[in-house]
C-alpha positions in Angstrom: -18.2 7.7 16.0 -17.7 5.5 13.0 -14.1 3.9 12.8 -13.0 2.2 9.1 -10.1 0.0 9.4 -8.5 -0.7 5.9 -6.9 -4.0 6.4 -5.0 -5.1 3.3 -4.0 -9.0 3.1 -6.4 -9.8 5.8 -6.8 -13.1 4.3 -3.9 -15.0 3.2 -3.4 -14.8 -0.1 -2.7 -18.4 -1.2 -6.2 -20.1 -0.4 -4.9 -23.9 -0.9 -2.1 -23.2 1.9 -2.5 -24.2 5.7 -2.6 -20.6 7.0 -5.9 -20.0 5.2 -7.1 -23.3 6.0 -6.1 -23.9 9.5 -5.6 -20.1 11.2 -5.6 -19.7 14.7 -9.2 -18.7 16.0 -9.2 -14.8 16.5 -12.4 -14.0 18.3 -12.5 -10.5 17.7 -12.3 -10.2 14.0 -14.2 -13.3 13.2 -17.3 -12.2 15.3 -17.2 -8.4 14.0 -17.5 -10.2 10.5 -20.0 -12.7 11.7 -22.1 -9.9 13.2 -21.5 -7.4 10.8 -23.5 -6.8 7.3 -20.7 -8.1 4.8 -20.9 -7.0 1.1 -18.3 -7.3 -1.3 -16.0 -4.9 -2.9 -13.8 -4.2 -6.3 -10.9 -3.3 -5.0 -7.9 -5.6 -5.0 -5.3 -3.7 -3.6 -5.0 -0.7 -1.0 -4.2 1.8 -3.8 -7.1 0.9 -5.6 -9.3 0.8 -2.6 -7.7 4.3 -1.2 -8.5 6.4 -4.9 -11.9 4.7 -5.1 -12.7 6.2 -1.9 -12.0 9.4 -2.8 -13.0 9.2 -6.3 -9.5 10.5 -7.9 -6.3 9.6 -10.2 -2.5 9.8 -10.0 -1.9 8.3 -6.8 2.2 9.7 -7.5 1.1 13.1 -7.2 -1.0 12.9 -4.0 1.8 11.1 -2.0 4.5 13.1 -3.2 2.6 16.0 -1.2 2.0 13.9 1.3 6.0 13.1 1.4 6.6 17.3 1.8 7.0 17.4 -2.0 5.8 20.1 -4.6 3.8 18.2 -7.4 2.0 21.7 -9.2 0.6 20.5 -12.7 3.4 18.5 -13.7 2.8 14.7 -14.8 4.5 12.6 -12.2 5.0 8.6 -11.5 6.3 6.9 -8.0 9.5 5.7 -8.7 10.1 3.0 -6.0 13.9 2.3 -6.1 13.7 -2.3 -5.9 16.4 -4.8 -6.7 15.5 -7.1 -9.3 16.3 -10.7 -8.6 16.7 -13.5 -11.4 15.0 -16.8 -9.9 15.0 -19.7 -12.0 15.2 -17.7 -15.1 12.2 -15.3 -14.0 12.7 -11.7 -12.7 11.3 -10.8 -9.0 11.1 -7.7 -7.8 12.3 -7.1 -3.8 11.5 -3.6 -2.4 13.2 -1.9 0.8 11.7 -3.7 3.2 13.9 -6.7 2.4 17.1 -4.4 2.3 18.1 -0.8 3.9 18.5 2.5 1.8 20.3 5.4 3.4 19.2 8.7 2.8 23.0 9.6 1.3 22.4 6.2 -1.1 19.3 7.2 -2.2 20.4 11.3 -2.8 23.7 10.3 -4.6 21.6 7.7 -6.8 19.0 10.2 -8.1 21.6 12.8 -8.7 23.0 10.2 -10.9 20.0 9.5 -12.5 19.2 13.4 -13.3 22.7 14.0 -14.6 22.0 11.1 -16.6 18.3 11.3 -18.1 17.6 15.0 -17.4 18.0 16.2 -21.2 14.9 13.9 -21.7 12.8 15.7 -19.8 13.2 13.7 -17.1 13.7 14.6 -13.4 14.2 12.1 -10.2 13.4 13.1 -6.7 14.3 11.1 -3.6 11.5 12.5 -1.3 12.3 9.5 1.0 15.0 7.0 1.2 12.7 4.2 0.0 10.1 6.3 -2.0 10.9 8.2 -5.0 9.5 10.0 -7.7 9.7 10.8 -11.6 9.1 14.3 -13.0 7.9 13.5 -16.8 8.1 16.7 -19.1 6.8 16.5 -22.5 6.4 14.9 -24.9 6.7 11.6 -22.9 4.3 12.9 -20.5 1.4 12.5 -23.2 2.1 9.4 -23.3 0.4 7.3 -20.5 2.0 4.3 -19.2 1.4 0.7 -19.1 -0.8 0.4 -16.3 2.0 -1.2 -13.9 0.9 -2.5 -10.2 2.0 -0.6 -7.2 5.3 -2.3 -6.1 3.6 -3.1 -2.7 1.6 -5.5 -5.1 4.4 -6.8 -7.8 7.0 -7.2 -4.9 7.8 -10.9 -4.2 6.2 -12.1 -7.4 7.7 -12.7 -10.9 7.4 -10.3 -13.5 5.0 -10.6 -16.2 6.2 -10.5 -19.7 4.7 -8.1 -22.0 4.9 -9.4 -25.5 3.8 -7.5 -28.5 4.1 -4.3 -26.8 2.7 -1.1 -28.7 5.2 1.7 -29.6 4.1 3.9 -26.3 4.9 0.6 -24.2 8.0 -0.3 -25.4 9.1 3.7 -25.2 8.5 3.2 -21.3 10.1 -0.1 -21.4 13.0 1.3 -23.0 13.4 4.2 -19.8 12.9 1.6 -17.5 16.4 0.0 -19.4 18.2 3.0 -19.6 17.2 3.5 -15.9 18.5 -0.2 -14.9 21.9 0.6 -16.5 22.4 3.7 -15.4 22.3 2.2 -11.8 24.3 -1.0 -12.5 27.6 -0.4 -12.0 27.1 2.6 -9.8 29.9 3.2 -6.7 26.9 2.6 -4.9 26.3 -0.7 -6.0 29.4 -1.6 -6.2 29.8 -0.8 -2.1 26.4 -2.6 -1.2 27.6 -6.1 -3.3 30.8 -5.7 -0.9 28.6 -5.3 2.3 26.7 -8.2 1.1 23.4 -6.1 0.3 21.7 -6.2 -2.7 22.2 -3.5 -5.5 19.4 -1.1 -6.1 19.5 -1.9 -9.9 15.9 -0.3 -10.9 13.3 1.8 -10.0 9.5 0.9 -10.1 7.6 2.9 -12.4 3.7 3.3 -11.0 0.8 5.7 -9.8 1.4 8.0 -12.9 -1.2 11.4 -13.4 -1.2 15.0 -12.2 -2.5 16.2 -8.9 -6.1 16.7 -8.9 -8.6 17.5 -6.3 -10.6 14.8 -4.8 -14.6 14.6 -5.6 -15.1 13.2 -2.5 -13.6 13.8 1.7 -15.1 10.3 2.9 -12.9 10.4 6.6 -12.7 13.5 8.5 -9.5 12.1 9.9 -7.2 9.5 8.5 -4.4 7.6 10.7 -1.7 6.2 8.5 1.9 5.3 8.0 0.9 5.4 4.2 1.8 8.4 2.2 -0.9 7.8 -0.4 -3.5 7.9 2.3 -1.9 10.7 4.0 -1.9 12.3 0.7 -5.7 11.7 -0.5 -6.5 12.9 3.1 -5.0 16.2 3.0 -6.0 17.1 -0.7 -9.4 16.6 0.7 -9.3 18.3 3.8 -8.9 15.8 6.4 -6.8 15.6 9.4 -3.5 13.5 8.8 -2.8 11.8 12.3 0.1 9.2 13.1 -1.2 5.8 13.3 -0.8 4.7 17.4 0.6 1.6 18.5 -2.8 -0.2 19.2 -6.2 0.4 19.8 -6.5 1.4 23.3 -4.1 4.1 22.8 -6.2 5.5 19.8 -9.1 5.7 21.8 -7.5 7.5 24.7 -6.8 10.0 22.0 -9.5 9.8 19.6 -13.0 12.3 19.1 -16.3 11.0 20.0 -18.1 11.5 16.7 -16.9 11.9 13.0 -15.7 9.3 10.7 -12.2 8.2 10.8 -9.9 6.0 9.0 -7.5 3.8 10.2 -4.9 2.1 7.6 -3.4 -1.1 9.1 -1.3 -2.9 6.4 1.1 -4.8 8.5 0.2 -7.3 7.1 1.2 -6.9 3.0 4.9 -7.6 3.2 4.5 -10.9 4.5 1.7 -12.0 2.2 3.8 -10.6 -0.5 6.7 -12.4 0.2 4.6 -15.7 1.3 6.2 -15.5 4.8 3.2 -17.7 6.7 5.1 -17.3 10.1 5.6 -13.4 10.1 1.8 -12.9 8.5 0.1 -14.8 11.5 2.1 -13.2 14.0 1.4 -9.8 12.6 -2.1 -11.1 12.5 -2.1 -12.2 16.0 -0.7 -8.6 17.1 -3.8 -7.1 14.7 -6.1 -9.2 17.5 -4.7 -8.5 20.3 -3.7 -4.8 19.7 -6.8 -3.4 17.9 -9.8 -6.1 16.9 -10.3 -7.0 20.4 -10.0 -3.5 21.9 -12.1 -2.3 19.1 -14.6 -4.8 19.9 -15.1 -4.3 23.6 -15.0 -0.2 22.8 -18.1 -1.0 20.6 -20.1 -3.3 23.1 -19.8 -0.8 25.5 -20.7 2.4 23.3 -17.5 4.2 23.2 -17.3 4.1 19.5 -21.0 3.8 17.5 -19.8 1.7 14.0 -17.0 -0.2 13.1 -16.4 -0.6 9.5 -14.1 -3.2 8.2 -12.6 -3.5 4.9 -10.4 -5.9 4.2 -8.8 -5.6 0.9 -6.7 -8.7 -1.2 -6.7 -10.5 -4.4 -9.8 -11.7 -4.8 -11.5 -8.5 -3.9 -12.4 -6.5 -0.8 -14.8 -7.7 1.8 -16.2 -4.9 3.5 -18.4 -5.6 7.1 -20.4 -2.9 8.9 -21.1 -3.4 12.7 -22.8 -1.7 15.1 -23.1 -2.5 19.3 -26.7 -3.9 18.0 -25.4 -6.0 15.8 -22.9 -7.9 18.8 -25.8 -8.7 20.3 -26.9 -11.0 17.2 -25.5 -14.1 18.8 -27.4 -16.7 16.5 -24.7 -15.2 13.7 -21.8 -17.5 15.2 -18.6 -16.7 13.9 -17.2 -19.0 11.7 -12.7 -19.1 11.2 -11.5 -16.3 9.4 -10.6 -18.1 6.2 -14.4 -18.9 5.3 -14.9 -14.9 5.0 -12.4 -15.0 2.1 -14.3 -13.4 -1.1 -14.7 -15.8 -3.6 
């Protein structure tokens, strides 16, 4: 079996900070990187890496299919609920990893938006409390929205200003403002304020497109908690399986052949919010729970190859390691930060 590991933010995004310069030594992952055949890749985030792997566009439609929706041939956007925080005269979006959204709150707010904006050819669907979708009918569907990054990338960072927007971009900006106004004084947010919870005062629109069959089926099985990865696997006919707690559980239930993708995205949220402590703790947990058992299984011949995809803002580092590669002792492991793509 060839197992692929997609690991966004394996490298701390700020190369000047102490987690990048003086990380704990991580024997298994450093060995896999040192002994394997490394090459750079272009993807700077998990979503673009997934879309490139399947050679398809339309992240929202595929994500919706994984969430149990029916995209049909409509134009869809991800409309992820967020809380916009004003911080030193800049706006910083927070995602649902920083506050809770109940099923009831999501349903009420989505219904409110539908009542306010349905005459505009818009339909909101809260497929999951923290993952919403927007179906856009003509004519706005014929106008491509600005290429906003996924909320998983934008969260925790100041929203960049967009000076000199063209007419089409201005139409989408006006829609985003209408959504904010509709959410601003809703009773759900008033109740959240009384409880000390951040308001759900905006939707982050990204990933627009229609459902299209992928050009490839790069993996026979995909284990993930990510909706886009699951949706792309489903569309290509690959098996979609839940992500086990660790590699030992995965090894007990996995097959002996084929190409399998495992998406390990636990580092994304602490990296986005600059939380060095949780990032290091989760990295250590990945080393114990995944990298060490997989390196040992590779050494024993239980699996034939481990292909690591370390995805980050500087690009992707791919490292392909076989059992034979592990014998090349002269390829000495180096600290993790030394492998950061330039």
